[in-house]
N, C-alpha and C positions, 0 to 999 in steps of 0.2 A: 504493500500500500504506500502511495506517495505521501509526502508531507501535507500537500493540500487536501488530499482525501481524508487523512487523519484529522486535520483541523476542521474540515467541514463536518465530519461525523461528530466531533466533539461539540461543535456549535449546535448541531441538530439535537444532541442529547441534552445540552443545557436548556435549549428552547423547550423541548418536550417536558422537562422537569418543572418548568415554570407554570404550565397550564395556561399560558397566554394565548390570545386569539389575534395575533398580528398577521396581516397579509404581507408576505415577503416572497421574493423570487430571486433565483440565481441568474445572473447575467454574465456577459463577457466570456473569457476563456474557459472558466470552470464549467459554465453552461455548455460550451462546445465540447469539452473533453468528456463530460458526463453522457453526451449523446454520440460518442464514438469517434470524435475528431482526434487526429494525431497531433495534439497541441499540449505543450507542457505549461500549465498556468503558473504565473508568477505571483498571483494574489487571488483573493476571493472577493468578488463584487456582489453585493446584495442590494436590491431595490426594495423599498417599502412603499405602501400605498399612500400614506399621508405623513405629514411632518411630525405629528405626535408619535408615530411609530418608530421614528429614529431614536427618540428618548426611551421608548419602551424596550427597544432592542439593546440599547445601551445598558439597561438593567440586566438583560440576559448575559451580556459580555462583561459585566462589571468585574468578575474575577481577573480580567486581563487589562483593566484600566490602570493607569498610573495613579499612585496615591495623591500626588499633587500635580497641577498642570505644569508643563514644561515652558521653556522660554520661546519656543518656535511659534510663530504667528501664522497659523493656517497655511503652511507650505507642505511640501511632500514629506517633511520629517515630523509634522504635528501628529500627536497621538492623543486619544481620549483619556481623560483622567476622571477620578471621582468628582473633582471640583468642577471640571468643564468637560462633560461627556460628549457634547456635540457643538457644532458651529454652523452658521448660515452665511453663505457667500453669494454676492451678486456681482456679475461681470458687466463690462461696458455694454454688451449686447442686450442686457436685461435677463440673461439666463441666471436662474437662482436655484441653488441647492442647499440642503441641510444634510450634514454628514457626521458620522463618527468613524474613527479609525483605530484599530487595535492590531496587536501582533499575537496570534494564537499558534503556539507550537512552532514558532519561527516563520509563520506565514502571515503576511499582511491581509487584514480583513477590513473592507469598507462597507458601511451601511449608509445608503443614500436615499433621500427623497428629493425629487425635482419639482419645484412649485411653479416655475416659470420657464417654459422651453424656449422662449424668445423666437417663436415662429418656426421651429424645426418641423418639417412636413411629417404628418402622421394621419393617414387615412386608409380606408379600405377599398378605395376606388380610383387608384391611379398614381397617387403621390408616394405610396409605400408606407408600411408600418414602421414606426420608430421604436427601437428597443427600449427606450425610456418613456414611452407614451402610454396613453390611456387604454389602448386595445389589448395590451399584453395580459391584463388581468382576466380576460375572458378566453385567451388563446394559449395559455401556458400548457406545458407538457410535464406530467409527473414522472420523476426519475427516482429510482431506488438508490439510497445511500446507506449502506449497512442495513439496519432494521428500520430506517426512516424513509419516508417519501418527501421529496422536495420539488417545488415548482421551478421550472426552468423556462427560458425563452426558447421556443422552437428554432431549429437551425434555419428554417425558411425565413424567419424574421431576422435572425442574426446575419444572414447573408446580405439582406438589404442594408443593414447598418454598416457592415464592413465594406460593401461596394461604395457606399457614400464616402467612407473614410479612406478608400483606395488602399486598404490593407491587404496586399496581394497574397501574403502567406496565409492569412486567415481565410481569404476568399477561396483559394485553391484547396485548402484542407476541408472546408465546409462543402464545397462542390464535390470533392472526391467522396465524402461520406454520404451525401445525398444520392450520388450515382450508385454507390455500393448498396446502401441500405434502403433506398427508396425515399419518396417524399410525398407530402400531401399536396395533390394537384390544386385543390381549391385554395388552400392556404398560400401556396406560391403565388397564385393570381392576385390575392389580396395583399400579400406581404411586400411584393416587389413593385417598384415604380415601373412605368411603362418601358423606359429605356433599359432598366435592369432586367425586366422580364424577357425582353428580346435577347439580352446577353445570355440569360439562363438557358433559354431554348437553343440558342446558337451553340453553347457549350455541350449540350446534350444531342446535338444534330437533329433537333426536332423542327420540322417545317410547320409554320403556323400561317 
């Protein structure tokens, strides 16, 4: 078992023991790896459905919080503490998120809620589904992690996000997995923007 798998199973166990009812979902590279992609995740990214849930999840991960807050001001080295478990950040574009960050068994874990997407396209009919958007909560896929089930973003939706970001290594890994394991035809049509849907069919030598 890899470090990220051990860390994720530990998070699932801590969450299960709290009896909390927080909507959370695995995104990013861990979500891809859980669905069969040949990707080695460097961290664990978790989205929650509302801002309050970041603080709720901070309670779950409190055993890994720093006892007092560090000197770092919300950069890549900032970590959640008992004193300051979360922070909210707004960028010039208007994009706003609230997050907490911990290190669990040597693996960085981020829990995030995005309250303002600043106009990132997110639709079911041509613009493509955004991995951080509102539709993921109805289109998730359950994956087994040890004795636990976790919600993950389907690869069909992850493909759209990585095509937007032009992350070629992730794109090719996801495409290879979808070719090998199959894909949800209806979800692909919803998840991919028109241009990216054309690319998808082209890669699979499908004439439309």
